[in-house]
N, C-alpha and C positions, 0 to 999 in steps of 0.2 A: 478443800474448796477455795483455797487462796486467802482465807482470813489469817491475820496475824494476831497472836495473843501476847500480851505484855504483862509481866509481873512489875507493877508500878510500885516500887518499894521506897519507903523513906523511914529513916530512924536517926535520931540525934546521936545515939551511941550504939555500939555493937555488943551489948551486954544482955545476957539472959536474966541476970539477977537484979539489975537496976534500970528498968526501962524508964526513960524520961519522956520522950515524945516520939511517937511512931504511928505509921498508918500503912495500909497495904491494900491496893486495889488490883483486880485482874481486869485489864482493859482489852477490848476487841477492836481491831481495825479491819474494815472490809476492803476488798480489792479496790473499791472506789475511793478509799481514804476516809470513810466515815468512822469516827471513834465513839464507842459507847463503853460504859462501865458494866461489866458482866457480874462482878461480885466484889464485896468489900465496901468499906465506908471511909471517906476522907477524914483524916485527922484523928482516927480512933484505931488503936491497936487492940487485939484480943485473939480469942480462939473459938469464938462462937460458930457453930454450924448453923445453916439455915439458907434461905433463898436471897439472892441479890444483896442489897445493902444491909440486910440483917446479919449476914455472915461477916466475920472479922478475921484478919490475918495479922501476923507479926513479922514483918520483913520477908515477904515471899520471895523465893529465889527462882529456881528453874521451873519450866513448864514443859509438859509433854502432852500430846494429843493422840488418842487412840482412833481406830477406824470408825467408831460409832459416834465420834464427836465429843466424848468425855475428855475433860482436861484433868491432868494430875499436876499438883503444885507441891513443890518442896517448901513448906512453910518454915523457913530456916530458923528463926529465933524461937519458934514454938516447938522445934524438934519433932515435927509431925509431917505426914504426907496427907494431903487433902485431895478430894475428888470433886469436880464441878461438872454436873450434867449439862447437856446443851441448853436446858431451861434455866440454868444458873443456880441450881440447888447444890450447896456445899456440904460435904460430910468428911469426917476424919477417918481414914482407912488404916493408918498405922502410926504408932508412936503415942506418947503421952505428953500432954502440954507442959513444956518447960521442965520435963523430967529427963535431963541429959543422961545419956548412958550408952552402953553398947550391949544390947541383948537381942538375940534372935527369938522368934516366937510368933504367935498369931496376933495380928492386928494391934490393938492398943497395949498388948503385953510387951511388944518390941520397944526398943529404945534406940534413939539416934542422937548424934551430936553435930548440930549445924549441917543438916543435909542441904545440898544445893542443886547440882545438875541432875536431870532425869532423862532417860531414854526408854523406849518400849521395844521389846523384842518381838519376833514373829509369833510367839505364843500368847502375847498379851501381857507378859510379865514386865514389871518396871525394874530398871537398873538405876541405882542412885549413887551419886558421889557423896558419901557420908564424910564430909570434909575433916572435921576435927577428930573423927575416929580413924582417919587414914585408911579407909576401906571403901570397897564398892559393895553395896547391899542389893538384894534382889527381893522383890515382892511379887508373888504369884497372884493370879486373878482372885484366888480365895483368901488373899491377905496374909499368907504365910511369909514371914520375913526370915531370910538367911543371909549369911555373909558370903558373897560371891567371890571376892578376891581381896587379898591384903591381910596384914596382921595389925591389929589395933594397939598392940602393946607400945609401939614406938614408931615414929616416922622412919622411912628408909627409901631406898631406890633399887632394891633387889629385883632383878628379873627372875623368871623361872615359872614353875607351876603356880597357878593362881592362889592356892591356899598358902603358899610360903613366900610369895612375892610381897613387896612392900611399897607403899606410896607415901607421899608427904603433902597433905592437904589437897587431895584431888577435888576439883571444882566443877568439871564438865565431863559429860559422857555422851557418846553417840554411836549408834550402830551403822554399819554400811550394809549394802545389799547382800553381801556374802556372809553376814552374821558375825563379823569382827566387831568388837567393842573398842572404841578409842577413848582414851582418858586424857583430859587436860590436867596434868599433875602439877598444880600451881607452884608449890614451894620448891619442887625439884626442877622447875623450868624445863619440863620435858613433855612430849606427847608419847603416851604409852599405848600399846596395842595388846588386846586380849583375844586370842584366836578362839574359834568355836570349840577347839580341843582343850582350851584352858591354859594355853602357854602365854605368859606375859613377856613382852619384849619392849624395848625403847625404840620407837619409830624415828624420833627426831629430837635433837637437843642433847645436852650433856647434863646429868644431874649435878646440881649445885654450882653450875657455871652459867650465870645469866649473861645475856648479850643481845645483839641486834642483827647478827650475821644471817644472811640467807645462804642456802647451800643444800647439799644432800645429806640427809640423816644426821650423823654426829657432827657434821661441819656446821650445821645451823645452830643458832642460839635463840632462846626465848627469854623474856624478862618477867613474864607473869601470865602464862596461858590460863585464861579464866573460863571461857565457854567455847564449845566446839560443835560444829554441824557438818553434815556431809551432803553432797549433791548426788544426782543419779549416776554420774560418771565415776564416782568414787573419790572425788577430790574432797579434802577436808578444809574447813575454814575455821580459824582460831582467833578469838579476841585476845590479844596479847597486851596485858595491862598491869604493869608493876605498880607498887604503892606510890612510887615517885617517878617523875619523868614523863614521858609521852605515852601514847597509846596507838596501837596499830592493829590491822586485820591481816593475818598471815594466811597463805594458801599452801597446802601440801598436796602434791599430786599422788596418785596411787603408787608411783615409784619411790616416793619419799623425798621429792625435791621441794624445798621450802622457798617461797618468795614472799615479798611484802606486797599485798594487793593494794592497800591504802593506809594512809596515816604515817606517823613518824614516832618512833619510840623515844626520841630525845625531846619532843616538843608537844605540848597539849594546846588545844584551841577549839574553834568551832567553824573551821574553814571548809567550805565545799570546794571541790576541784577534782583533779585526776591524780590517782595514785598517791605518791608520797607528798604531793603538794597539799593534800587534804589534811585536816586535823580533827581529832576527836578529843572530847573532854576526858571520858573514861569509857572505852568500849567494853560492854559487859555481855548481856545476852545476845545471841546470834542465831540467825536462821537463813535458809536459802529456799527460793521458790523453784517451780518446775522449769523456768527459763534461765536459771542461773543467777538471778539477782540476789544479792546478800543484804539482809536487813539487820541492823545493829541497834541495840538499846544503848544510847550514848548517855550514860548516867549523869555526869556532871553538867551536861548541857540540857538535860531534861527533854531530849528529843529522840526520835527514831530516824536513823539515817539509812539511806539506800545506796548500795554499790552495784553498779552494772558489771557484767562480766569483763568489760574492758577497763574497769577501775574508776569509773566516774562516780564521785560521791555527791549526793544531794541530800537535803533535809526533807524527809518524806512527810 
């Protein structure tokens, strides 16, 4: 329907064991630009299910929306997956609150470790970048959790059959129209592809070799691919955000050609403008609308930015 949903996260530290100050809201922005809070409470972290402000989150990360308008949220530091109905009622569908682990199973029997990006497949199943487990997990509509790809024993960069492939802190996932799953493999500085047949390949970048170069496939370099989305034409858009330096939004064509759509990986800021003249504080969550406009959660600037198809960046 053209609404944007934002995981509005804040935490003073990134620790499960020693939370000091955190809150988490799920915000809604209508196509007209009207912002409301759908769920969560400002200045209060927690794991409470319930409606609207009665529900609590602890550093929510990725969001996915199904065809019925339900939102699914990776509640990252709670190590859970939450569901929000269109009316704003929040429930926990998988994982146990701050019980870090890697266990498949049904609903709250399953365990995650810092889940972040989410995507929904054609059957209604959720695919989750389980970042600190170095795996991609899958949750069916009946809340059965399995490991879809990757080995959790140690990080790696191996391509191959999805059960034996390896990842290194994957943070974003998205499906294209053909059923391919793309993974922003953050610590490997690569974009990975999982075919419907289960074959994992590296689409762009070189594992362990960060950089800023545009180019085809392995010629390109990423510095910290964090979130990923896809448009109807099969183009991918990636928020490329290393821990230090700048922040940029990269575009990958279906043929694997990488360009920098906006921003600069050597310099941060809050500048609106065209292409590499624009600056982001820290580009994080990313989405694209039906007309090809890209929307970016600019974390350090506390704003949502809009990028038109020709690269014009404004503060939305």
